[in-house]
N, C-alpha and C positions, 0 to 999 in steps of 0.2 A: 406754527412755532418760531421757527429759528431765528434766531437772532435778538428773542425774547427774554424779560426777566423769569414768564413761567417756564419757559424752554429750557433755558439753565440751570431751573434749581436740583439742586445735590439731592437725588430718594433713597438713595442708599449706595453699595458696588457689589458689583458684579462675578460670575464666577469667574470672567477673566482675570480678575485683580484689577481694572480700573473701577475710578469712582461713576457710578449709573448717575446722569439727570434724567429727568422729567422727559426729554426730547427721547433718550434711550427708550425707558420704559413704555410709551406710548407705539414708538416703532414695533418693538418686541410684541409686545400685542396683538396688534393687528397682522405678525408673520404668525405666532402663534393659534390665533383665530382661525385662517387658512389653513395652517396644519392638522386643526384638530376636523376641520372639516373633510380634509382628505382620509385621514381616519376613520372618520364615519364612513366612508366612500368604499373604504374595503382597501385601502393602502396600507402596509406595516413597514413601521421604521424608528429609530433612533433617534433622538433628535438633541443636537446639541447648538445651545447657542449662547453667545458672550455673556449675555444678561444673567441669566436661571440656570446653566449649566447642561446637564445631560436629564432627559426626558424618557422614559419608555414607553413608545406607542406600538411595541409589541412585533416588532422585527429585526433583523441584524444589519440591514443597508445603514447608511449613516445621515441625515441631511442636517448640514452644516449652515446654521445664519448666525451672520452678523446682523444685525437690523438699523446701524446704522454705522459704518464704517467714516471717521470723518468727524466724528462728533465733536472735538472744539473748532471746527469751521464749521457745526451748524449750530452750535452755542454762541458763534461769532456772527453769523448772519453768513457767512461767506460762503455762496454757491456751487460749490465742492464737497459735496459728502453723498453715501450713497448707502443702499441694501445690499447684501452679498449674500448668495446661495451657492452653496453645493452638495452635489449629490454623490455618494461614493460607495463601492461592495465592499470597501475595508477602511483601516485607517492609516493609511500610507497614502502620499503626491500620487502613486502609480496603480491608484484605487480611484481616484476620481473619476466620476464618468460625465457630470453635469455640470457647469458652473455658469452662475448667472449673475449679474452685476448689474443696476441700474441707478444714473443716477438721478436721485431724488429731487434734483433743485431745478435741470434741465428738461427728466426725462429719457435721457441717453439708455438705450438699453444695450447691453453686450450680453451675448453667450457662445457657448460653446457645447458639445457631445462628443463625447472621446472617440476618434476615426470620423468625425461625420463634420468637422468644418468651425471655424467661429462664425459669427453674426453680429455684425450691428443694426441695431432696429430693423432685424428680419433679413439684412439684405446679406447675403455671404460676405464677408470681410477678404478684399484679395489687396490688402495696401502696398505700395511700391514703398523698397529698403528707404530706410532715413539715408541723405547723404554721408559718404565717408570718404575722404581724401588720402586718408592712410595714416595720417598726423594729425589729427585734434577731431575731439568727440562734440557734434554741432549741440549737443544739449542733454545735458545730464541731470535725473530726479533723484534727488537724495532723500534718504528716509532713514528715521531712528528713533528708539522709544524716548517715553519724554524722558527729560532730562540728562540723556546721553547729549555730545555734540555731534551731528550726523556727518560732519565732515571728518571725525576724527578716523583717519584709517584708512580713507578714500584719496589724500592727498598728492599721490602720484597719477592718478585719473583725474581728478578737480584741475591740476598741472596743465594738462593737455587737453581741456575741456572749454567750450567757446561761449554758453551759455549753463548757468546752473540752476536750478528751480527746487523747492522745496513745496510741495502741493498740500500734502495733510491726509491723502485716502490714498491709502496702500492698494486699495482694488482699484482704484478709476486710473490709479498712477500705471499698474499694469497693463489697464485694459487699451490707454493710451501710449502703454510702448510697442504692444499688440496692432497699434494705427499705424505706429513709426511718426507719430510725435512725439513724444520721449525717445531720444536716441538710445540710452541708457537708461536704466533703475539699479542706484546703486543704494545698497545697505550695508553696511560696514559691520554694525552691532546687531546682534543676532535680536527677532522681532518675531512675533510672535506665526506659528507657521499656519495656524488654524485660519489667519487672516488670508492667506495668501492662494489655498487651495482649490478656487473656483476661477480667481482669474488666473492663475498658474494655465492652467488647460485653456484660458480662450487663446493666452500667448502663445504657448505654444500649437494650439490647432490654426492659428494663424500664423505658422512658421519661424515662431523665434525659438529661442534657445536662453534656460535659464541656470546656472550652476549655485554655488554658494559663494565666497569673497575666494575660497582657497581653490575653486574651480572640481569640487568637488558634487558629482550628480545628486538631484534631489528627490529623487523618486521612492528611495525607502524612507525618508523625510517622515513622522507621526505629522497627524493634520489633526490633532486634538491638543485641548486648550493650555496643555502643561508645557506645548513644544515648543523651540525658538528657533532660528535659523537665520544667518544671515542670508544675502542676495545679491547677484549679478544677472542681470536679465535686458534683452534686446530684441530686437524684430532681426536686428542682424547678427548673424555667426560671425563675421568680416569685425564688428564694433567688439561684441562680446570679447573675443578671441585678442583683440589689442587690450581690451581692457586690465584683462589674465595677465599679458605679457606686462602693462604698466606695473600690474602689481606684484609682478616677481613668479605668475601662478603659472598651472599646467593641469588643461582639464583631466583628471584620474580614469 
């Protein structure tokens, strides 16, 4: 249904505040069916999904679901959108224990287990760091909420960037930062932290580093739907530190 009139039909608005298109609705229904099956098998948890909000499945652990990250791409038929899952023992980034992202257009899968490493298509993710000459960043991916200029606030970084992209799926962007394909993920305006929970674990388990735009750690940021944060992330600590230097920030 990606790229079709039916798929892009607006059917409501989600708990996260965005319009819900038919594609979002169908994707969420499929995920919820699987989670209901897990519940009947004995698993107990609380679901937080971008469209329906919270649903109690009889337990304290959280299962976070964005059934279609990159909805606008899917609506337009661009093959860059994903299902995103995370499992946590609390409601902070530091509590995330499992992250999973699948590109629904290509089938590429990324996942990570806290302390157990990151994986791509089931194989350990051991990427080479992106090239860095100490003076410029080869490829920066910028992101921002709808209606916000993604470049605003990132000017000093973009002035030292060879190539810039704005790809449209926060989860896939972080996964490709974890591979080194995206040298730096820059999100200067606050975005929903919920979308970042699983992908940030994948980046960190691959050896990457992430802070907010002021260089502050993200571990205590809430992963619930009303939480927002800026983001600066890279597989390369050197590139991340260079970006903070350009912004005049220091890791606290």
